[in-house]
N, C-alpha and C positions, 0 to 999 in steps of 0.2 A: 898726532903722528900716524901716517898710514901704515896699515898692517900688510904683511907679506901675503899675497894671494894664496888661498887654500890653506897654507900652513898657519897663517895668523888667525884663522877662524876659530880655533880651539886653543885652550891652555894646555900646557904639558901634561897635567894630571888628567885632563879630559882625554887626551890621546892615549894615555896609559890605560884608562878605563875602557876606551873604545877597543883597543887591541885585546885587552883581557876578555871582553864580551865576545869578540869574534873567535877567540880561542875556545871559549866555552861552547859556542854554537857548533864549532867544528867537532869538538869532542862528543857532543850530543848526537851529531849526525853519524859519527863512527859507531857509537853505541847502538843507535837505531838500526843501522845496517847489520850489525852483528846479531841483534835480537831477532830481526826478521829472518835471519838464516838459521836460527836455533830451532830445534824440534820442540813440540809441545811439552814432553816430559821434562826437558831442561828448564823451560819457563816456569812450570809448576814447581820445580825444585827451588828456584830462586824465590818464588812466592811463599812457599812453606817455610823457607829459611828466614825470610824477612818477618813472617808472622811469629815464629818461635823466638827470634831475637827481640822483637818488640814486647812480647808477653813476658819474657825473662827480665827485661829492664823496667817493666811497668810495676807500679805499686799495687798491692792487693786491693786497695780502695778503687783504683782506676779500673781494674779488671771487673770488680763487682758492679761499678756504674755502667760499664759497657754491656754487661749481661742483663741489666734490668730492662732495657728497651731493645734488646737484640732482635726480637721478632719483627717489630714495625720498622726498625732501621734496615734490616736485611730485605724486607719486602720492598721498601722504597729504593734501596740501593740497587737491587737486582731487577727492578722493573725495566722492561725493554723499551717502552715508549709512553707517550702521553696518555693514551687510552688506558693502559694497564695501571698507571699511577692513579688515575681517577677511580678505577674499579676497586682499588684498595679501600676507599671510603664509600663505596656503593653508588658512585655517580656514573651516569651514562654519558659518553662523549662521542661526538661525530668527527669525522675527518673530511675535509674539503680540499679541492685543488683550484688554484687561481692561475689563469694563463695571462701573464703580463703582456703589455703592448709590445715589449721588445723580446718576447719569446721564452721567458723563464716560467717554470712551473713551481708555484709556491704552495706549501702545505698550510692549511688553516685548521684549527681545532675549535670545537664548539661545545660548550656546556650550557644547555638551555633548559634542563629538566630538573626540578626538585625530585627527591626520592618519592616514588609513587606516581610521578607524572610521565614516566617513560612511554606509556602507550598513547599519550595525547599529542596532538599536533601543536607546535609552537611557531608563531609568526609564519603561518602557511596559508593565509587567505581567510575567507569567511568561515566562521565556526571554530577557528583555532584559537589557542591562547595567544593574546597579544601582549608582548613584553618589550620593555625598553631595552635597547641593545647597548652593551658595553664592549669595547674593543681594547685588548691588552697587548702590549708589545714589549719584547725582551731587550736585553742590552747587548753589548759587543761580545762576540764569540760565545753566544748563548743560543738557546732555542726556547720554545714555549714550555718545556718541562720545568723550568726554574720556578714557575708560578705555583706548581702543584706538588712539588717534592717536599712536603711539610710533614713533620712527625706528629703534629696535633691538628686535627681538623679545624679547631677554633682559631688557629693562626693562619689559615689559608684564605686569602682575600677572594679568590674566585669562588670558593665554596660558599663564603658568606654572601656574595652578590647573588649567586644562584638561589640561595634560600630566601633572599629578599625579593625574588621575583624578576631578576634580570636575565636576559639572554646574553651570555658571556661568550665572546669570540677571542681567539688568540692568533696572532700573526707570527710568521717566520720569515727571516731574511733569506734572500737567494744565497745559495751555497751551503746553508747549514744542513743539519741532519734531515730535515723534512722538505728541503727545497733544493736538493742537489741534482736538478735535472733542467735541461733546456731543450726547446724544440729546434735550436740552431746549432748548439755546440755540446760536446760531451765534457764531463768533468775532468777528463784526462787531457783536454786541450787547454792551452794557456788562455785563449780568448774567453773561455767560460768564466775565468776568474778576473777578468778585466772590468771590475766594478768597484765603486767607492760609495760614500754617503750620497753622492749625486744621484746614482741609480736608485738607491733606496727611496729618495725623496721624489724623484720624477716618475717612478714606476711602482715600486713594491707597495708603499703605503696607500697611495690613491687608488691603485687597482684593487687592493685588498678591501678597502672601505667600500668601493663601488660594488664589488661582488657581494659583500655582506648585506648592504642595503637592498640590492636587487633580490637577494635570496629571502630576506625577512620581510620585504615590503614596507619597511619602516623609513620615514623621511630623514632620520638623522640618528647619530649614535654618540656615545661618550667615549673619549679616548683616555686610557691610562697607560702611561709609558714608564719604563724604568731605564735609567742610564742612557745608553745610546738610543733606546726607544723613544726617549724624550727629544733627543737631538733630531731624529728623523721626523718627528712631528713638527718641531720648530721649522725645519727646512721645508717640508712639504706644504704646510699651511701658509708659509710666506710666499711661495711661488705658485700656489694654486688658489686664487681668490675665491672661486666658487666652492672649493672644498670647505671653507669656513662655515658655509651654510649647512653643511652636512655633519658638523661636529658641534654638539651642544656645549661641551666643556672639555678642556684638555687638562688632565691632572698629571703633573710631572713629578715622579718619585725619584729622588737622587738625580736631579736634572743635570744634564751635561750640555755645554755649549762651547765654552772656550776655557778649558782647564788651565790653571796657572802653571802647571808643570808637574814633574814627578820627583819623588824624594830620592830616588836612586841616581847617583851621578853617572853610572854606566849608561842607563837608559836615557837619562837627560842629555848625555853627549850624543847618543844616537839621534835624538830629536833635533838637535842643532845641525846635524850633518845633512848632506844631500840625500834625498830619498833613494838614489841609486845604491847607496850603501846598504839600506834595508833590503832592497831587492836582491843585492848580492848575497846577503846573509840568509834570507828566508826564501828566496826564489820569487817567482811571479804567479804562483798558484795559491794554495791554501797555506796559511801561516800556522806554525806550531802544531803541525799534524802529529808530532811525536808524543803529544800529551796522552793520546789514547794508549800508546805503547807503555808509558810509565804507569798508567792506571791498571794495565793488565798484569804487570809483573810485581807491583808493590802491594804489600798488605795494606788494606784500607786505612788504618790509623796512621801508617807511615805516609801514605799518599796525602791524607788530610794535613799532616804536619808539614809536608813539603809545600802544599798550596799555601798554608798559613805563612811559612817563611817567605815564599815568593811575594805574597801580598804585602807583607811588612817591608820587604826589601824595595819593592817598586813604589808603593803608595803610602807607606807608613801606617797601614791599618793593622789593628791588633785583634779584631774579631772577638772581643770579650763579650759582646751582647748576644752572640750565637752560641748555643750549647754544644758540647762535644758530640752528642748523639745526632743533633741536627746537621752538623758538618759531615758526619759519617754517612748520613742519608742523602744529603744534597750535593756534596762536592763531586760525586761521580756524574751528576747531571749538569755540572757547571759549564763545561766546555763543549762548544760545537764549532764546526768549521766556518771560516770566513776568509776573504781574500787578503793577501798581503797589502794590496793597494788600499783597502779600506783603513788599515792601520796606519799606512803612510799618510793617508788623508788626515787622520787625527794628529799625526806628528807635525804636519804642515800648520794645522790650526793652532797647536800649542806653541810652535815656534813663532808664528806671526801674531798670536794673541787675538785672532779674528775668526769669527765663525763664517768661513768662506767655502766656496766650492773648490773642487780639486784643481790644483795648479799643474797643468800639463806642460808648462813652459818654465820650469824652475831655472833660475839664473845659474849658469855654469860657474864652478868654483874659480876658474881662471879668467872669468870675464872682467874686463876693466870698465865696462859701461855701467851706468846707474840704471838698472832695469826698471826700478820702481817709478822712475820719472816718465817712462814711456809705456808702461804696462801695469795694469792693476787687475788683480784677481777678483772676480765677481763675488760679492758677499751675499749671503742669504738675507733678504730684506725682512727680518723678523719683526720690525716695528709695524709692518703692514698687517699682522695677524689680527683678525677681528674676533675670533673665538675666545671666550673667557678662559683665562689661564690661571691655574692654581699650582704654585711650586711648593713642594714639601721636601725640604733638604736637611741634611745632617750637619750639625755644627762641627763635627770632627771628621768631615769628609774632605780629603785633600783635593779632590777633583772638582769641587764646587767653589767658585768665586762669585758669590751672590751679588756683590756690588757691580761687577762687570756685566753679569747676566741681566740685571734689572735695567741697566742703561741701554741694552739692546732690545728690550721687550716693550710692548705697548704699555701705556699708563694704567690700563685696567688690570694688569697682572697683580696677583695676590701671592705673597710669599709667607710660608710657615716654617719655622725652624724647630727641629728636635735636637737640642744641644749636644747630647752625648752620642748621637748616631753617626756611624760610618756608612760607607756605600752599600755593602751587601746587607746591612741590618734591615733595610727597607723590604727585603725579601724574606729573611729567615730569623730575625731577632726574636728572642724569647718573649718580649713584650710588644711585638709588632701590632697585635690586635688592639692594645690600649693606646699605643703611641701614634700609629699611622692610620688605622682604619677609621677612627672618628673624623679625621680630616677628609678622607676620601668620601665617606658617606655624606658629610656636610656639603662638600662641593657638588656631589651628584644631586642632592635634594635642593640645593640653592639655585643651580643653573640649568638643570635638566629636568624634564618631566618625570614624575614618579612612575614606577613600573605599573602598567595597567593590565587588567585581566578581562578579556572579553568572554562573557558568559553565554552568548548566543551568536547567531549569524547576523543579528541586527547591529546597529551602531551604538547601542547602549553600553557604556563602560562603567565598571565599578572598581574603585580603588580599594585594594585590600592591604592592610598593614598588620602584620603579625609580630609579636614580640620576637626580637632577634637574639638567639642564644649566643651568637658570636661576639656581641658587643657587651663588655662588662659595665659600661656606663653610657649615658646618652652622648651623642657626638657633639663637639663644639659647634657653635653657630657662626654664620656670617651675618652680622647685623648691618643695617643700613649705614651706620656710622663707619663701619670698616670699609664700606664701598664708597663713601663720600670722598670728595677731593680735599677734605680738611685735614691737614697733616697732624693737627692736635688730637684727632680722634684715633690715630694709629699708634700701635705699640711696636717698637723696633728694638731688637737686641743687637743689631749690627750697626747702629748709628746712621741709618738711612733716613734722610728727610724726604721721603717719597710717600705719597698717599697710597701707593699701590702695595707697599711692603708691610706685611704684618707678620712679625717673626717671633711672636710669643709662643710658648709651648701650649698644648691643648689645655683647656680650662679644667679638665677632669684629671690632670696629672700634677704632681708636685715637681719642683725644679730638678729633683734627682731622677725623675722619670717613673716614680712609683705611683700607682693608682690612688687617687684620693676621692673621698665621697663628696659629691657636690649636688646642688639642686639643679634639676633639668632646666635648660635654657630654651628659649623659643627659637624656632627655625623658620626662615623665610620660605613661604610656599605660595602657590596660587591662591588668591582669595576668591570669594564669590562676589558677584555684582548684584546689588539690589537697587530697585527703582524707587524714587520718591518724587514728591511734587516739585522739589527744587532741582531735580537732576539725578544723575546716577551716582550712587554712593559705593564706596569700596568696603567690603566686610571680610573678615577672616574667620574661618570656622575653627574653633579651638575645643579640644577634648582634654579634660584633666580631672583628676580626683580632687584637686584643690580649686578653690574659688578666689584665692587671694588676688587682689587688684581688679577683679571684675566689678563693674559699677553696680550699686544697689538698685533694686527694682522689684517688680512683681511679675511673675510668669503665670500664665493661665494655661491649663491643660484640661480640655473638656470642662467639667464642672468643678475641677479642683484648681486651687491657686497656690502658688509657692512664693515665699518671701526669699529674696536673694540679697545677701550682704557680702561684704568682702571676705567673710570667714566661712559662711555656711549657707546651705540651701535647706529650708525646712517648709513643711506644709503649713499654710495659714488657716487659722480658724476664721469663720465668717465674720466674727466681731472685730477682727483686726483689719478686715479688708479696706474699710474706708480710711482708717488712720494711716495705713501703710500704702495708700494708693500711689502708684507710680506717677499718675498725672499730677498729683500735688507735689511729689518730690521733684518731678521734672520742671514744674513751673517755678518752684523755689530756687532751683539751680539755673533756671534760664535755658533748659535743654528741651529737646523735642520729646514729647510724651510718647510712651510705647504704644503700640497698637495691640489689638486683640490677637488671640492665638489663631493660627491658620488651620488648614485641614491637617488632620493627623496629629494635633497637639503641638503644632509648630509655634514658637514664640518669636515675635518681632519687636524690636525696640529701636528707638531713635538713636540712643547713645550706645546701646549694647543689648544683648539678649542672652537668655539661658534656656537650656532644655534639660530637664532632670530625667535621667533614665534610671535603670535598676541600680546601678552602682557608680555611674559617672554623670557629670554635668557638662553639657556642651554650651559654650558661650560664643556670642557674636560680638566682636569688637570692631567698630567702624573707624576707618581713616588711619590706622596704624597697625603694626604687628601686635599680636596678642602678647601680653606680658607673662603668661603662665602656660605651662603644659607643652604639649607637642602639637604642631599644626597638622591637621588631618582632614581630608575630604571624605565624605560618605554620603550615601543616599539619603539618610535621615537628617543630614545637616545642610539642607538647601535653604538659601535665603530667598524668600518669596517677595512679590511686589507689595509695597506698603500702600 
């Protein structure tokens, strides 16, 4: 039965919800106008009144808990910008400006220095410290501050990456706090706000990446996105083929592509209506600009509670994994300006269930023609992406439909699920360092080059790996089985028969998300290449306190020889030399006998090798990943010609 044009598009209860939402928007506009007209003393009066009322209604335990972390919370809450947030923890940050090809001026931030390195040059040509670059991008209606407004340093992903030796950069979308300027239009003009995800993909992301690579002199970088920051990467990598060569790996935290919908019937009704209704409600410039007003007049705990109610109403999120003091510190930095058109773009995507470009020719409500027959909105060709993709998503995130997402992504995509996580947990959860960071580090070490340190103006590079205080346990690894096209080697909690989807929790966590003790697992890394009479062999350098699974043999270091078993390495008496000769063991096993030690006490074996140091043993395992320890390259661990 055909429906009545326009009227038949929504059910009666949806019309009621739509009318109610428009009334609320009107009331908010009236309150905003009144507030802007009020003098400062009156606003402070309302602020003090809301604080007194909240403290009166709070329990004594709640007041004590807020007082414990008041100093750090207030420092983060009141920090004016990104640089000041980083200074709280003693990190030096730079600010940069990118001029996009269509005239917008975007703010970039940079964290490239460990504590104590502030006077050194990083990625600035010969003689400077050479570091691998990581680029991080925020979500919808956010800015770069969301990455660093953390109440504990150990839970801050950028700080951890800096301490690991990465040069970390942060992007900002046009229109937000750090990018509210254009060479062509002023923010007061409607044309300034005439942008959507299309402009982010065609200009903001590629222009920012080009600027970063030009400034650092590096050939490529690693991309870490959150929420809409992942959608922008999906879009830009799909339409810029050459950009795939400049991105080593794309790590998508709480990925967003084609959300199934919203839990609120009010907003869901808005999604299904014409975009003109949204423009009518919010205007054609910045959306929800009144948020800053409410933040100014409400006592912070009341503002936090208001945000929590809004998130629960719109998305069904409960934010139980984020502590109250973290909310007090971070929520004031949560909102930043964006265009109404960019939100309308998301509503079009949700309504059509397709990750598409902005539809400028929406079919009119009273049209009798079948527009879809003659007109098709261009989709972002995400299956064309060549960059390795690692998805880390929450099992309780209502904005992620992983099955739909994987159908639209290339087969090499890897998906990791954290079952109890919601959307914002990937930024601020109390256990984000144990649940999320291992996946990020594993992806960086698996697909991107390790951070390098140039010690002089020459081309000699030395890899340095120091113990990382941020990680409570070694990161989970991507084995070759996980990357193989064999579905039987995959683990999937979502019932996907796809070789690209691995949705199990990190191996160092229990199903409930608590940290568990586990044995370190091997991590894929670059191996060293050794030459032999029969051709070139692949060898992996392994450093470990344990020798389990390393083949038995004998190592010679100068005039001293060492016996190597699967359990231990011990110095050999001369009388044991002949009986434990590796040549004899090799002939009995049918393997290639080991060669003699090279210069500097280096050991070379046909099947494997060991090097005994003061407290560690280095093993060489050929033809496969090493079964123990962590993979590491060093000057003393070079494989010489046999």
